[in-house]
N, C-alpha and C positions, 0 to 999 in steps of 0.2 A: 630424381631431383621431380618429377610432379606428385607424386605421393606430399613430398616435404611440402611442395607447395599449400597443396591440397589440405591437411591435414595443421599447416600453419595458418591458414586461412579458416578452417575449422575454429579453431582455437581462439583465433580473433575475434569472430561471429559470438561463441560462447562466452567471451570476454565483454563482448561491449553487450549483448543481455545481461548479465549480472550486473554489470557499472549502470544500465539502464534501470533493472529493478531496483537497487539499491537506491539510486534517484528518486524513484517513485513509492518506495516504501518511507522514506524521510519524510515526503510531499505528503504522502498519509496521513503520517503519525501528527506532524505538524495539524495538520486539519483534524485530527480528532482530538487532538488539546487544544486548539481554538474551541471547538464547539464544548467539549468537555468545560471549559472557564466560560464561556456563556450560559450554559445549563446552570452553574453553580453558582454564576451572577442573577441568574431567573430572567437573560436576556434571550429573545429568539435565536434558535439556531439551527441550521438546515444539513443534511448529513451528503446535500448531492454532490459537493466537491469531492468529501471524500469517497463518496461513490465511482464517482468518474474517475477518480484514478485510480479507485480497485478493479475497475473493468481494465482499465489498460495492464495495470499487473498479470491479472488473469488472463489476457491475451497474451502476454510473455510467458505464462509457466503451463500454457497450451504446448512450449517447445522441452517441454519437461525437466529444464532445466532449474528452474524457480519456482519457489512455490506458490502455489494460490492463494488469497486472502480473501476474508469473508465481506459481504456488502454488508454495512453497518445503517441499522434501522435509529430514529430519534428513540424509541424505547431502550434499546440498548445503552447509549448515551445517560440517559435518564436513571436507568437501574445503576450505573456505573457510579453516578454522582451520587444517588441514594446511597451505596454503600461505602464508599469514602464520609458520608457525613455521617456516618454511623459508627465511623471509629473512633 
């Protein structure tokens, strides 16, 4: 019975990790979209919130269950917007 409880606890921990990752990843995407919109509108934008969430994601990724994400620079946003405008 002890093994079953250990497996169940391990499974719950992994599930929580994946759930937390999913929530953080959606938040990161929202912040990226906001930065893109601001850049398109020629408004000031920052990547600080994006990278704060990315850092949290990368801490979770150290457990090996969820993927790491790259930090985002303002120039990455600007380059992406420039590519969108070329289409």
